[in-house]
All heavy atoms as a GROMACS GRO file, in nm:
protein
  539
    1MET      N    1  -0.326  -0.657   0.638
    1MET     CA    2  -0.229  -0.664   0.532
    1MET      C    3  -0.225  -0.532   0.456
    1MET      O    4  -0.334  -0.477   0.430
    1MET     CB    5  -0.265  -0.779   0.438
    1MET     CG    6  -0.168  -0.790   0.321
    1MET     SD    7  -0.180  -0.944   0.228
    1MET     CE    8  -0.142  -1.059   0.348
    2LEU      N    9  -0.108  -0.488   0.423
    2LEU     CA   10  -0.097  -0.365   0.345
    2LEU      C   11  -0.086  -0.401   0.195
    2LEU      O   12  -0.044  -0.509   0.160
    2LEU     CB   13   0.035  -0.290   0.387
    2LEU     CG   14   0.041  -0.239   0.530
    2LEU    CD1   15   0.174  -0.172   0.555
    2LEU    CD2   16  -0.071  -0.143   0.560
    3TRP      N   17  -0.116  -0.300   0.116
    3TRP     CA   18  -0.103  -0.313  -0.029
    3TRP      C   19  -0.006  -0.206  -0.079
    3TRP      O   20  -0.028  -0.086  -0.048
    3TRP     CB   21  -0.240  -0.302  -0.099
    3TRP     CG   22  -0.326  -0.423  -0.065
    3TRP    CD1   23  -0.393  -0.442   0.054
    3TRP    CD2   24  -0.347  -0.535  -0.147
    3TRP    NE1   25  -0.459  -0.567   0.044
    3TRP    CE2   26  -0.432  -0.626  -0.080
    3TRP    CE3   27  -0.301  -0.568  -0.275
    3TRP    CZ2   28  -0.474  -0.744  -0.132
    3TRP    CZ3   29  -0.347  -0.692  -0.328
    3TRP    CH2   30  -0.432  -0.773  -0.258
    4LYS      N   31   0.095  -0.246  -0.149
    4LYS     CA   32   0.199  -0.146  -0.192
    4LYS      C   33   0.194  -0.126  -0.344
    4LYS      O   34   0.186  -0.217  -0.424
    4LYS     CB   35   0.333  -0.208  -0.156
    4LYS     CG   36   0.453  -0.118  -0.188
    4LYS     CD   37   0.580  -0.185  -0.139
    4LYS     CE   38   0.702  -0.098  -0.172
    4LYS     NZ   39   0.823  -0.158  -0.123
    5CYS      N   40   0.199   0.005  -0.381
    5CYS     CA   41   0.204   0.041  -0.522
    5CYS      C   42   0.345   0.008  -0.575
    5CYS      O   43   0.448   0.050  -0.517
    5CYS     CB   44   0.177   0.191  -0.533
    5CYS     SG   45   0.187   0.252  -0.706
    6LEU      N   46   0.346  -0.065  -0.685
    6LEU     CA   47   0.476  -0.104  -0.747
    6LEU      C   48   0.546   0.007  -0.815
    6LEU      O   49   0.664   0.005  -0.835
    6LEU     CB   50   0.454  -0.217  -0.844
    6LEU     CG   51   0.395  -0.347  -0.785
    6LEU    CD1   52   0.368  -0.450  -0.897
    6LEU    CD2   53   0.487  -0.406  -0.677
    7LEU      N   54   0.471   0.117  -0.843
    7LEU     CA   55   0.533   0.228  -0.914
    7LEU      C   56   0.597   0.330  -0.819
    7LEU      O   57   0.707   0.377  -0.840
    7LEU     CB   58   0.431   0.302  -1.003
    7LEU     CG   59   0.372   0.219  -1.112
    7LEU    CD1   60   0.276   0.302  -1.197
    7LEU    CD2   61   0.483   0.169  -1.206
    8CYS      N   62   0.527   0.363  -0.709
    8CYS     CA   63   0.582   0.469  -0.625
    8CYS      C   64   0.607   0.427  -0.480
    8CYS      O   65   0.666   0.502  -0.400
    8CYS     CB   66   0.486   0.589  -0.623
    8CYS     SG   67   0.331   0.564  -0.536
    9GLY      N   68   0.560   0.307  -0.439
    9GLY     CA   69   0.584   0.260  -0.303
    9GLY      C   70   0.476   0.298  -0.203
    9GLY      O   71   0.484   0.262  -0.086
   10TYR      N   72   0.371   0.373  -0.247
   10TYR     CA   73   0.262   0.409  -0.156
   10TYR      C   74   0.203   0.281  -0.096
   10TYR      O   75   0.190   0.180  -0.164
   10TYR     CB   76   0.155   0.484  -0.234
   10TYR     CG   77   0.022   0.505  -0.156
   10TYR    CD1   78   0.017   0.613  -0.061
   10TYR    CD2   79  -0.084   0.422  -0.173
   10TYR    CE1   80  -0.100   0.632   0.011
   10TYR    CE2   81  -0.202   0.442  -0.102
   10TYR     CZ   82  -0.210   0.545  -0.008
   10TYR     OH   83  -0.324   0.562   0.064
   11ARG      N   84   0.163   0.285   0.028
   11ARG     CA   85   0.103   0.171   0.095
   11ARG      C   86  -0.041   0.201   0.132
   11ARG      O   87  -0.069   0.300   0.203
   11ARG     CB   88   0.179   0.136   0.217
   11ARG     CG   89   0.320   0.074   0.186
   11ARG     CD   90   0.399   0.056   0.311
   11ARG     NE   91   0.527  -0.001   0.285
   11ARG     CZ   92   0.636   0.066   0.251
   11ARG    NH1   93   0.627   0.195   0.233
   11ARG    NH2   94   0.752   0.006   0.228
   12TYR      N   95  -0.130   0.117   0.082
   12TYR     CA   96  -0.273   0.134   0.116
   12TYR      C   97  -0.295   0.046   0.242
   12TYR      O   98  -0.268  -0.075   0.242
   12TYR     CB   99  -0.366   0.086   0.009
   12TYR     CG  100  -0.513   0.085   0.055
   12TYR    CD1  101  -0.582   0.205   0.068
   12TYR    CD2  102  -0.575  -0.034   0.091
   12TYR    CE1  103  -0.712   0.203   0.114
   12TYR    CE2  104  -0.705  -0.036   0.136
   12TYR     CZ  105  -0.775   0.088   0.150
   12TYR     OH  106  -0.901   0.083   0.194
   13ASP      N  107  -0.340   0.106   0.348
   13ASP     CA  108  -0.372   0.039   0.477
   13ASP      C  109  -0.519   0.037   0.492
   13ASP      O  110  -0.583   0.136   0.514
   13ASP     CB  111  -0.304   0.112   0.591
   13ASP     CG  112  -0.327   0.044   0.725
   13ASP    OD1  113  -0.410  -0.048   0.733
   13ASP    OD2  114  -0.257   0.084   0.821
   14PRO      N  115  -0.583  -0.083   0.485
   14PRO     CA  116  -0.728  -0.090   0.502
   14PRO      C  117  -0.779  -0.031   0.631
   14PRO      O  118  -0.891   0.022   0.635
   14PRO     CB  119  -0.757  -0.240   0.497
   14PRO     CG  120  -0.641  -0.297   0.418
   14PRO     CD  121  -0.526  -0.215   0.454
   15ASP      N  122  -0.698  -0.033   0.736
   15ASP     CA  123  -0.743   0.022   0.864
   15ASP      C  124  -0.754   0.173   0.856
   15ASP      O  125  -0.833   0.237   0.924
   15ASP     CB  126  -0.641  -0.012   0.977
   15ASP     CG  127  -0.646  -0.158   1.007
   15ASP    OD1  128  -0.748  -0.227   0.984
   15ASP    OD2  129  -0.544  -0.207   1.060
   16GLN      N  130  -0.677   0.236   0.765
   16GLN     CA  131  -0.682   0.382   0.749
   16GLN      C  132  -0.775   0.425   0.639
   16GLN      O  133  -0.829   0.537   0.642
   16GLN     CB  134  -0.539   0.433   0.711
   16GLN     CG  135  -0.434   0.398   0.814
   16GLN     CD  136  -0.452   0.477   0.946
   16GLN    OE1  137  -0.483   0.592   0.940
   16GLN    NE2  138  -0.429   0.414   1.055
   17GLY      N  139  -0.792   0.338   0.535
   17GLY     CA  140  -0.869   0.379   0.419
   17GLY      C  141  -0.797   0.482   0.341
   17GLY      O  142  -0.676   0.495   0.346
   18ASP      N  143  -0.873   0.556   0.265
   18ASP     CA  144  -0.818   0.667   0.182
   18ASP      C  145  -0.914   0.784   0.193
   18ASP      O  146  -0.998   0.803   0.108
   18ASP     CB  147  -0.797   0.626   0.038
   18ASP     CG  148  -0.749   0.737  -0.053
   18ASP    OD1  149  -0.700   0.840   0.000
   18ASP    OD2  150  -0.760   0.722  -0.179
   19PRO      N  151  -0.901   0.859   0.306
   19PRO     CA  152  -0.997   0.970   0.330
   19PRO      C  153  -1.008   1.068   0.216
   19PRO      O  154  -1.116   1.115   0.183
   19PRO     CB  155  -0.948   1.034   0.458
   19PRO     CG  156  -0.856   0.937   0.520
   19PRO     CD  157  -0.802   0.850   0.411
   20ASP      N  158  -0.893   1.099   0.150
   20ASP     CA  159  -0.897   1.195   0.040
   20ASP      C  160  -0.966   1.138  -0.081
   20ASP      O  161  -1.014   1.213  -0.168
   20ASP     CB  162  -0.757   1.236   0.006
   20ASP     CG  163  -0.688   1.314   0.116
   20ASP    OD1  164  -0.756   1.375   0.201
   20ASP    OD2  165  -0.564   1.312   0.127
   21GLY      N  166  -0.972   1.002  -0.092
   21GLY     CA  167  -1.040   0.938  -0.202
   21GLY      C  168  -1.177   0.887  -0.170
   21GLY      O  169  -1.234   0.798  -0.234
   22ASP      N  170  -1.232   0.937  -0.053
   22ASP     CA  171  -1.365   0.893  -0.006
   22ASP      C  172  -1.374   0.745   0.025
   22ASP      O  173  -1.481   0.685   0.002
   22ASP     CB  174  -1.475   0.936  -0.104
   22ASP     CG  175  -1.488   1.088  -0.112
   22ASP    OD1  176  -1.469   1.155  -0.010
   22ASP    OD2  177  -1.519   1.137  -0.222
   23VAL      N  178  -1.264   0.686   0.069
   23VAL     CA  179  -1.265   0.544   0.110
   23VAL      C  180  -1.259   0.540   0.260
   23VAL      O  181  -1.163   0.585   0.319
   23VAL     CB  182  -1.149   0.464   0.048
   23VAL    CG1  183  -1.144   0.324   0.091
   23VAL    CG2  184  -1.152   0.474  -0.104
   24ARG      N  185  -1.361   0.481   0.319
   24ARG     CA  186  -1.371   0.478   0.467
   24ARG      C  187  -1.273   0.384   0.530
   24ARG      O  188  -1.236   0.280   0.469
   24ARG     CB  189  -1.512   0.434   0.505
   24ARG     CG  190  -1.619   0.536   0.457
   24ARG     CD  191  -1.753   0.486   0.496
   24ARG     NE  192  -1.761   0.490   0.640
   24ARG     CZ  193  -1.871   0.497   0.707
   24ARG    NH1  194  -1.989   0.498   0.644
   24ARG    NH2  195  -1.872   0.502   0.842
   25PRO      N  196  -1.226   0.418   0.648
   25PRO     CA  197  -1.138   0.321   0.724
   25PRO      C  198  -1.207   0.185   0.738
   25PRO      O  199  -1.334   0.180   0.747
   25PRO     CB  200  -1.123   0.388   0.860
   25PRO     CG  201  -1.140   0.534   0.833
   25PRO     CD  202  -1.242   0.540   0.724
   26GLY      N  203  -1.132   0.080   0.728
   26GLY     CA  204  -1.187  -0.056   0.736
   26GLY      C  205  -1.225  -0.116   0.601
   26GLY      O  206  -1.274  -0.230   0.596
   27THR      N  207  -1.201  -0.042   0.489
   27THR     CA  208  -1.236  -0.091   0.359
   27THR      C  209  -1.120  -0.181   0.307
   27THR      O  210  -1.012  -0.136   0.285
   27THR     CB  211  -1.259   0.021   0.258
   27THR    OG1  212  -1.360   0.110   0.309
   27THR    CG2  213  -1.293  -0.027   0.122
   28PRO      N  214  -1.152  -0.313   0.288
   28PRO     CA  215  -1.049  -0.399   0.234
   28PRO      C  216  -1.013  -0.359   0.090
   28PRO      O  217  -1.096  -0.302   0.017
   28PRO     CB  218  -1.119  -0.538   0.230
   28PRO     CG  219  -1.233  -0.527   0.319
   28PRO     CD  220  -1.277  -0.382   0.318
   29PHE      N  221  -0.889  -0.387   0.051
   29PHE     CA  222  -0.844  -0.350  -0.081
   29PHE      C  223  -0.932  -0.406  -0.190
   29PHE      O  224  -0.964  -0.333  -0.288
   29PHE     CB  225  -0.700  -0.401  -0.101
   29PHE     CG  226  -0.639  -0.354  -0.233
   29PHE    CD1  227  -0.578  -0.233  -0.241
   29PHE    CD2  228  -0.637  -0.435  -0.345
   29PHE    CE1  229  -0.524  -0.186  -0.359
   29PHE    CE2  230  -0.582  -0.394  -0.464
   29PHE     CZ  231  -0.524  -0.267  -0.469
   30GLU      N  232  -0.981  -0.524  -0.169
   30GLU     CA  233  -1.067  -0.589  -0.268
   30GLU      C  234  -1.199  -0.516  -0.292
   30GLU      O  235  -1.260  -0.530  -0.396
   30GLU     CB  236  -1.098  -0.733  -0.227
   30GLU     CG  237  -0.978  -0.822  -0.221
   30GLU     CD  238  -0.897  -0.813  -0.087
   30GLU    OE1  239  -0.942  -0.740   0.005
   30GLU    OE2  240  -0.793  -0.875  -0.082
   31TYR      N  241  -1.241  -0.434  -0.195
   31TYR     CA  242  -1.365  -0.362  -0.206
   31TYR      C  243  -1.346  -0.216  -0.246
   31TYR      O  244  -1.443  -0.136  -0.255
   31TYR     CB  245  -1.443  -0.364  -0.074
   31TYR     CG  246  -1.494  -0.506  -0.043
   31TYR    CD1  247  -1.442  -0.578   0.060
   31TYR    CD2  248  -1.595  -0.562  -0.125
   31TYR    CE1  249  -1.490  -0.702   0.086
   31TYR    CE2  250  -1.639  -0.689  -0.096
   31TYR     CZ  251  -1.590  -0.760   0.008
   31TYR     OH  252  -1.632  -0.889   0.032
   32LEU      N  253  -1.225  -0.178  -0.282
   32LEU     CA  254  -1.208  -0.044  -0.336
   32LEU      C  255  -1.277  -0.031  -0.471
   32LEU      O  256  -1.286  -0.130  -0.541
   32LEU     CB  257  -1.058  -0.012  -0.357
   32LEU     CG  258  -0.973   0.003  -0.228
   32LEU    CD1  259  -0.827   0.009  -0.266
   32LEU    CD2  260  -1.019   0.121  -0.149
   33PRO      N  261  -1.325   0.087  -0.507
   33PRO     CA  262  -1.393   0.102  -0.637
   33PRO      C  263  -1.301   0.062  -0.750
   33PRO      O  264  -1.177   0.077  -0.735
   33PRO     CB  265  -1.423   0.251  -0.643
   33PRO     CG  266  -1.420   0.300  -0.502
   33PRO     CD  267  -1.325   0.210  -0.426
   34LEU      N  268  -1.357   0.012  -0.856
   34LEU     CA  269  -1.278  -0.032  -0.969
   34LEU      C  270  -1.190   0.083  -1.028
   34LEU      O  271  -1.082   0.057  -1.078
   34LEU     CB  272  -1.366  -0.089  -1.082
   34LEU     CG  273  -1.436  -0.220  -1.048
   34LEU    CD1  274  -1.528  -0.260  -1.162
   34LEU    CD2  275  -1.331  -0.329  -1.018
   35ASP      N  276  -1.238   0.204  -1.017
   35ASP     CA  277  -1.165   0.317  -1.072
   35ASP      C  278  -1.075   0.385  -0.969
   35ASP      O  279  -1.014   0.492  -0.995
   35ASP     CB  280  -1.264   0.420  -1.134
   35ASP     CG  281  -1.358   0.481  -1.032
   35ASP    OD1  282  -1.367   0.430  -0.918
   35ASP    OD2  283  -1.422   0.582  -1.066
   36TRP      N  284  -1.060   0.326  -0.846
   36TRP     CA  285  -0.974   0.382  -0.750
   36TRP      C  286  -0.830   0.379  -0.799
   36TRP      O  287  -0.786   0.291  -0.870
   36TRP     CB  288  -0.979   0.303  -0.618
   36TRP     CG  289  -0.894   0.357  -0.505
   36TRP    CD1  290  -0.927   0.461  -0.420
   36TRP    CD2  291  -0.767   0.317  -0.468
   36TRP    NE1  292  -0.824   0.484  -0.333
   36TRP    CE2  293  -0.724   0.397  -0.359
   36TRP    CE3  294  -0.680   0.220  -0.518
   36TRP    CZ2  295  -0.601   0.381  -0.304
   36TRP    CZ3  296  -0.550   0.209  -0.458
   36TRP    CH2  297  -0.516   0.289  -0.351
   37ALA      N  298  -0.754   0.483  -0.771
   37ALA     CA  299  -0.613   0.494  -0.815
   37ALA      C  300  -0.523   0.535  -0.696
   37ALA      O  301  -0.573   0.593  -0.603
   37ALA     CB  302  -0.605   0.592  -0.930
   38CYS      N  303  -0.402   0.504  -0.712
   38CYS     CA  304  -0.304   0.536  -0.611
   38CYS      C  305  -0.307   0.692  -0.588
   38CYS      O  306  -0.295   0.767  -0.681
   38CYS     CB  307  -0.161   0.499  -0.654
   38CYS     SG  308  -0.032   0.550  -0.543
   39PRO      N  309  -0.319   0.734  -0.463
   39PRO     CA  310  -0.329   0.884  -0.439
   39PRO      C  311  -0.197   0.955  -0.465
   39PRO      O  312  -0.193   1.074  -0.478
   39PRO     CB  313  -0.372   0.893  -0.293
   39PRO     CG  314  -0.355   0.759  -0.237
   39PRO     CD  315  -0.347   0.660  -0.344
   40GLU      N  316  -0.089   0.876  -0.471
   40GLU     CA  317   0.044   0.941  -0.492
   40GLU      C  318   0.078   0.954  -0.639
   40GLU      O  319   0.130   1.055  -0.685
   40GLU     CB  320   0.153   0.861  -0.422
   40GLU     CG  321   0.139   0.857  -0.269
   40GLU     CD  322   0.165   0.991  -0.205
   40GLU    OE1  323   0.254   1.065  -0.250
   40GLU    OE2  324   0.092   1.026  -0.111
   41CYS      N  325   0.054   0.848  -0.719
   41CYS     CA  326   0.101   0.850  -0.860
   41CYS      C  327  -0.010   0.820  -0.961
   41CYS      O  328   0.019   0.827  -1.080
   41CYS     CB  329   0.216   0.746  -0.878
   41CYS     SG  330   0.169   0.573  -0.874
   42GLY      N  331  -0.126   0.785  -0.916
   42GLY     CA  332  -0.239   0.763  -1.009
   42GLY      C  333  -0.242   0.621  -1.066
   42GLY      O  334  -0.329   0.595  -1.156
   43ALA      N  335  -0.155   0.531  -1.020
   43ALA     CA  336  -0.158   0.392  -1.071
   43ALA      C  337  -0.291   0.323  -1.037
   43ALA      O  338  -0.344   0.348  -0.932
   43ALA     CB  339  -0.039   0.314  -1.018
   44GLY      N  340  -0.329   0.232  -1.123
   44GLY     CA  341  -0.451   0.155  -1.101
   44GLY      C  342  -0.431   0.045  -0.998
   44GLY      O  343  -0.314   0.013  -0.959
   45LYS      N  344  -0.540  -0.014  -0.959
   45LYS     CA  345  -0.530  -0.124  -0.857
   45LYS      C  346  -0.442  -0.243  -0.903
   45LYS      O  347  -0.388  -0.310  -0.818
   45LYS     CB  348  -0.672  -0.174  -0.824
   45LYS     CG  349  -0.755  -0.079  -0.740
   45LYS     CD  350  -0.896  -0.126  -0.721
   45LYS     CE  351  -0.906  -0.260  -0.654
   45LYS     NZ  352  -1.044  -0.298  -0.630
   46ASP      N  353  -0.433  -0.264  -1.031
   46ASP     CA  354  -0.352  -0.372  -1.085
   46ASP      C  355  -0.203  -0.355  -1.060
   46ASP      O  356  -0.127  -0.448  -1.078
   46ASP     CB  357  -0.376  -0.394  -1.232
   46ASP     CG  358  -0.346  -0.276  -1.320
   46ASP    OD1  359  -0.358  -0.160  -1.271
   46ASP    OD2  360  -0.303  -0.296  -1.432
   47MET      N  361  -0.165  -0.237  -1.021
   47MET     CA  362  -0.022  -0.210  -0.992
   47MET      C  363   0.012  -0.222  -0.844
   47MET      O  364   0.116  -0.177  -0.798
   47MET     CB  365   0.017  -0.069  -1.043
   47MET     CG  366   0.009  -0.058  -1.192
   47MET     SD  367   0.107  -0.181  -1.283
   47MET     CE  368   0.273  -0.140  -1.225
   48PHE      N  369  -0.080  -0.279  -0.765
   48PHE     CA  370  -0.056  -0.298  -0.622
   48PHE      C  371  -0.039  -0.446  -0.593
   48PHE      O  372  -0.098  -0.532  -0.660
   48PHE     CB  373  -0.180  -0.248  -0.540
   48PHE     CG  374  -0.179  -0.096  -0.517
   48PHE    CD1  375  -0.215  -0.012  -0.623
   48PHE    CD2  376  -0.146  -0.043  -0.396
   48PHE    CE1  377  -0.213   0.125  -0.604
   48PHE    CE2  378  -0.148   0.092  -0.379
   48PHE     CZ  379  -0.180   0.180  -0.478
   49ARG      N  380   0.046  -0.472  -0.493
   49ARG     CA  381   0.067  -0.610  -0.445
   49ARG      C  382   0.055  -0.606  -0.296
   49ARG      O  383   0.097  -0.510  -0.224
   49ARG     CB  384   0.208  -0.659  -0.485
   49ARG     CG  385   0.228  -0.672  -0.631
   49ARG     CD  386   0.140  -0.776  -0.696
   49ARG     NE  387   0.160  -0.786  -0.837
   49ARG     CZ  388   0.085  -0.725  -0.928
   49ARG    NH1  389  -0.013  -0.645  -0.892
   49ARG    NH2  390   0.106  -0.742  -1.057
   50ALA      N  391   0.004  -0.723  -0.242
   50ALA     CA  392  -0.008  -0.735  -0.099
   50ALA      C  393   0.131  -0.754  -0.039
   50ALA      O  394   0.217  -0.820  -0.097
   50ALA     CB  395  -0.095  -0.858  -0.069
   51VAL      N  396   0.155  -0.694   0.075
   51VAL     CA  397   0.285  -0.704   0.141
   51VAL      C  398   0.262  -0.748   0.287
   51VAL      O  399   0.164  -0.704   0.348
   51VAL     CB  400   0.369  -0.577   0.135
   51VAL    CG1  401   0.410  -0.546  -0.004
   51VAL    CG2  402   0.296  -0.456   0.194
   52ASP      N  403   0.350  -0.829   0.336
   52ASP     CA  404   0.348  -0.868   0.478
   52ASP      C  405   0.427  -0.761   0.553
   52ASP      O  406   0.545  -0.743   0.529
   52ASP     CB  407   0.412  -1.005   0.489
   52ASP     CG  408   0.410  -1.058   0.629
   52ASP    OD1  409   0.438  -0.983   0.725
   52ASP    OD2  410   0.378  -1.175   0.645
   53GLU      N  411   0.359  -0.695   0.642
   53GLU     CA  412   0.424  -0.584   0.723
   53GLU      C  413   0.544  -0.630   0.794
   53GLU      O  414   0.647  -0.563   0.796
   53GLU     CB  415   0.324  -0.525   0.817
   53GLU     CG  416   0.203  -0.456   0.751
   53GLU     CD  417   0.096  -0.419   0.852
   53GLU    OE1  418   0.127  -0.332   0.934
   53GLU    OE2  419  -0.011  -0.479   0.846
   54ASP      N  420   0.537  -0.749   0.861
   54ASP     CA  421   0.649  -0.797   0.943
   54ASP      C  422   0.767  -0.825   0.852
   54ASP      O  423   0.883  -0.791   0.885
   54ASP     CB  424   0.610  -0.918   1.023
   54ASP     CG  425   0.505  -0.885   1.128
   54ASP    OD1  426   0.501  -0.770   1.176
   54ASP    OD2  427   0.429  -0.976   1.160
   55LEU      N  428   0.743  -0.892   0.739
   55LEU     CA  429   0.854  -0.929   0.648
   55LEU      C  430   0.915  -0.805   0.590
   55LEU      O  431   1.034  -0.797   0.578
   55LEU     CB  432   0.800  -1.020   0.538
   55LEU     CG  433   0.898  -1.066   0.431
   55LEU    CD1  434   1.012  -1.143   0.501
   55LEU    CD2  435   0.834  -1.148   0.323
   56GLU      N  436   0.832  -0.704   0.553
   56GLU     CA  437   0.884  -0.579   0.498
   56GLU      C  438   0.976  -0.508   0.594
   56GLU      O  439   1.079  -0.450   0.561
   56GLU     CB  440   0.770  -0.493   0.449
   56GLU     CG  441   0.818  -0.380   0.364
   56GLU     CD  442   0.707  -0.313   0.288
   56GLU    OE1  443   0.620  -0.252   0.353
   56GLU    OE2  444   0.697  -0.326   0.167
   57GLU      N  445   0.935  -0.505   0.723
   57GLU     CA  446   1.014  -0.440   0.828
   57GLU      C  447   1.151  -0.510   0.841
   57GLU      O  448   1.257  -0.447   0.853
   57GLU     CB  449   0.941  -0.441   0.963
   57GLU     CG  450   0.830  -0.342   0.970
   57GLU     CD  451   0.753  -0.351   1.099
   57GLU    OE1  452   0.805  -0.413   1.197
   57GLU    OE2  453   0.642  -0.300   1.104
   58LEU      N  454   1.153  -0.641   0.834
   58LEU     CA  455   1.279  -0.717   0.844
   58LEU      C  456   1.367  -0.686   0.723
   58LEU      O  457   1.488  -0.669   0.740
   58LEU     CB  458   1.253  -0.868   0.849
   58LEU     CG  459   1.188  -0.921   0.980
   58LEU    CD1  460   1.155  -1.070   0.964
   58LEU    CD2  461   1.288  -0.902   1.095
   59GLU      N  462   1.309  -0.683   0.606
   59GLU     CA  463   1.384  -0.651   0.483
   59GLU      C  464   1.449  -0.512   0.492
   59GLU      O  465   1.562  -0.490   0.454
   59GLU     CB  466   1.303  -0.665   0.361
   59GLU     CG  467   1.268  -0.810   0.328
   59GLU     CD  468   1.169  -0.825   0.214
   59GLU    OE1  469   1.111  -0.723   0.169
   59GLU    OE2  470   1.150  -0.938   0.168
   60GLU      N  471   1.368  -0.410   0.536
   60GLU     CA  472   1.417  -0.279   0.550
   60GLU      C  473   1.533  -0.270   0.653
   60GLU      O  474   1.633  -0.204   0.629
   60GLU     CB  475   1.305  -0.184   0.588
   60GLU     CG  476   1.206  -0.159   0.478
   60GLU     CD  477   1.086  -0.076   0.520
   60GLU    OE1  478   1.079  -0.035   0.638
   60GLU    OE2  479   1.003  -0.052   0.431
   61ALA      N  480   1.518  -0.344   0.764
   61ALA     CA  481   1.623  -0.344   0.864
   61ALA      C  482   1.750  -0.404   0.809
   61ALA      O  483   1.861  -0.357   0.835
   61ALA     CB  484   1.578  -0.416   0.991
   62ALA      N  485   1.737  -0.512   0.729
   62ALA     CA  486   1.853  -0.576   0.674
   62ALA      C  487   1.922  -0.486   0.570
   62ALA      O  488   2.046  -0.478   0.568
   62ALA     CB  489   1.810  -0.704   0.603
   63GLU      N  490   1.848  -0.411   0.496
   63GLU     CA  491   1.903  -0.318   0.403
   63GLU      C  492   1.978  -0.206   0.475
   63GLU      O  493   2.090  -0.167   0.434
   63GLU     CB  494   1.794  -0.250   0.313
   63GLU     CG  495   1.739  -0.340   0.211
   63GLU     CD  496   1.625  -0.279   0.131
   63GLU    OE1  497   1.606  -0.152   0.146
   63GLU    OE2  498   1.556  -0.348   0.062
   64GLU      N  499   1.924  -0.159   0.588
   64GLU     CA  500   1.992  -0.054   0.665
   64GLU      C  501   2.123  -0.109   0.724
   64GLU      O  502   2.225  -0.039   0.725
   64GLU     CB  503   1.900  -0.004   0.776
   64GLU     CG  504   1.785   0.079   0.725
   64GLU     CD  505   1.692   0.121   0.836
   64GLU    OE1  506   1.723   0.094   0.953
   64GLU    OE2  507   1.584   0.179   0.806
   65ASP      N  508   2.123  -0.233   0.771
   65ASP     CA  509   2.246  -0.293   0.821
   65ASP      C  510   2.350  -0.307   0.718
   65ASP      O  511   2.469  -0.287   0.741
   65ASP     CB  512   2.212  -0.429   0.887
   65ASP     CG  513   2.141  -0.419   1.019
   65ASP    OD1  514   2.142  -0.308   1.076
   65ASP    OD2  515   2.086  -0.521   1.063
   66GLY      N  516   2.310  -0.334   0.597
   66GLY     CA  517   2.402  -0.350   0.484
   66GLY      C  518   2.461  -0.219   0.443
   66GLY      O  519   2.572  -0.216   0.386
   67GLU      N  520   2.399  -0.109   0.469
   67GLU     CA  521   2.449   0.025   0.435
   67GLU      C  522   2.552   0.073   0.530
   67GLU      O  523   2.622   0.169   0.508
   67GLU     CB  524   2.332   0.119   0.423
   67GLU     CG  525   2.239   0.090   0.305
   67GLU     CD  526   2.116   0.182   0.308
   67GLU    OE1  527   2.108   0.269   0.395
   67GLU    OE2  528   2.032   0.164   0.222
   68ARG      N  529   2.557   0.015   0.649
   68ARG     CA  530   2.651   0.060   0.752
   68ARG      C  531   2.787   0.004   0.728
   68ARG      O  532   2.821  -0.086   0.677
   68ARG     CB  533   2.602   0.020   0.890
   68ARG     CG  534   2.475   0.091   0.923
   68ARG     CD  535   2.428   0.051   1.057
   68ARG     NE  536   2.288   0.094   1.070
   68ARG     CZ  537   2.212   0.069   1.170
   68ARG    NH1  538   2.259   0.004   1.274
   68ARG    NH2  539   2.088   0.106   1.176
   0.00000   0.00000   0.00000
């Protein structure tokens, strides 16, 4: 499951971790340090929400179809 920043849209992927923030790959969002912040905008963990990757892809595809 991915975690998306509500402020900037950054997605935290536990499989990737956050190498620049010293977070090893495989680290679940729940185990990130309390002071961890979004690497893009600096938002705290409380500004992230879990997102379903498959559902998000469907929503993005529907938006693209609507723009055509």
